N, C-alpha and C positions, 0 to 999 in steps of 0.2 A: 529274787526275794532278798532284799537287803537285810543284813543282820541275822542271816541263817547260815548254818553249817550243813554241808552235804556229805554224807558218809556212804560207803558201800554197804548194801544190805547183804549180809552173809546168809548162806543157805545152811543154817545150823540150829542149835538149841540155845535159847536165852539161858544164861547161867550166872548166878550170883556167887562170887568167890569171897570167902571170909577167912582171914588169917588172924589168929590170936596166939602170939608167941609161935610155938611149933605146931599148934593145932590148926588144921585147915579143913574147912567144910565147904563143899560145893552143893548148890541147890538149884534145881530147875525153877523157872518162874512159878510153877504150880506149888512149890515148896517141897517137892520130893527130893530126898537126899541123893546126890549123884557122886559123892566122894569116892566110893569104892569103884565106880565105873571108869574114872579118869585118874589113876595113880600117877601117871606121868605129869599131869597138871599140878597135882598136890605137891610133888617134889619140887617142881619149878617155882611154885608159890612160896614154899618153905625157904627157898634160897634168896628170895627178895630181902634186902636189908632193912626191913621194917617189922616192928613187933605186932602192930595192929593195922589191918587193911580191910576195906570192904569195896570190892570192885563189881561193876556190872558189865556184862559183855556177852559174847556169843562163842560157843564152842563149835568147831568144825573139824572135819577130817579132810585133808587136802589130797587130791589125786596126784598122779605122776606129773600132770601138767601144772600143778600148783593151784588148781581150781577146787572150790569146796565140793565135796561129794556127799550129798545127803544120804545116799544108799550106804556109803561107807560109815557114816556117822550112826545110822540106824543099826548097822551090824554091831558097832561098838556098844551102843546103848542097850542092846538086848543081852549082852553077856553078863552072867552072874557068877560063874565059876572063877575063882581068883587066879587059877593058872591060865585059863583062857583070856582073862582080862590082861594079865601080865604079858602074854604072848602078843595080844593085839596092840598093847601099848608100845611094844618094841617094833612091830611090823607096820602098823597103821596108826602112828601117833596122832594125838589130838592137838589142835592149836586153839588157844583161847585169845580171841580178839577183844581186848578190854576197851570199851568205849566210854566208860564213866568211872570216876573216883568218888565214892560216896563218903568214905571217911578214911583218915590216915593218922595213925599214932595219936589218937585222942581228939583229933579235929573233925567235927561233924561238918561236912561240906554240902549237905543237902540244900541249904538256903543260899549257897554261893552260885553266881551265874555260871552257866555251862562253859562260857569262854574261859573263865578262870579255872574251873574244874579240869578242863581239857589241858590247860597249860601245866597244872600240877600233875595230871596223869602222865603226861609225856616225860616227866622227870622220874616217875615211879616204875613204869613198865617199859621194857625195851621195845625196839621195833623189829627185832628178829628173834627167832627161837620159838619155843612152845607158848610163851606169853608174849603178846604183841599189842602195842599201842595202835588203836584204830585212828588213822589219820583222816583228815577231812579237807574239803575245799570250801572257800567262801564264794558266794555269788555263783555264776555259771552252773547252777544245778541242772538246768535243762540240757546243757551240752554233756554233762556227766551222765545223765540218764540215757541219752542217745547212745553214748559210748558203751554203757553197761548193757543196753539192749543188743547192740551189735556184737558184743562179746558173749552173749547168751547167759549172762549172770542174773542174779535174783532181783536186783532193783537198787533203789537208793532210799536212804532215810534222811529227811530234811528236819533239822532241829533248830529251834529258836536259840540263838547264841546267848540270850539273856535269861533263858529259862532256868528255874530251880529244878532240883531232882525230884521226880515223882516215880514211885516204884511201879505203878501200873501204867495203863495207857493214858496218853495225854494229848491234848490238842496242840501242844508245842513240839511234839515229835510226830512227823507224818511219814508213813511208809508209802513209797511210790514204786509199785511193783513193775517189773518188766514183763508184761503179759506176752506170751508167745501163742500165736494162733496158727491154725492149719485147717484144711478142708478134709472132711471125712465122709464116707458113705455109711449110712446106718443100715446094717444088715440084720439087726434084731434088737429087741429090748425086753426088759422085764418090768412088770407092773411095780409101781412104787409101794413102799411099806412105811408105816410110821409117819414121820414128818415129810417124807418124799412121796407125796400122794400120786403125782402124775406119772413119774418116770423113775425107775429104779437105777 
């Protein structure tokens, strides 16, 4: 696919990060406030040398091998007690992989092509630490997908390099999942309920 970027699909939660001076707000794609859940990311965002930022990305919790652990992220996401949250932030820190720069210090970048937004993002977000720039490759998306499948990772996201920023789903951003299959023997089942009429 010529003119497309290919990024790793992280096994995490989509997260919008907004910085306004010292105030930082983190929101899930649904709009639910996640700021109190990830104080480690809030502090890292405060340290960036920009007064106003709006980033789009994915929050993950990495395991000991450096792979995203969805179970670890779910445990972090369920915590509500601030002492438990602080302990988890120290022992199982979150990592925010920023893949888009929506605005920066008064510049609205939504109408700017992705190629240029990614160039700007690379100067704003570091590539190590709790906030990380999401790198990409051009062309060779099929080879990247095969490698991702071999590594047991989530998949690849293909993005039109000329696309403008769209907050929701878009035909210019395509998820290509790494489906994992196996053979199982069915030893029992439950009748379906609601929308699952045939099988529970």
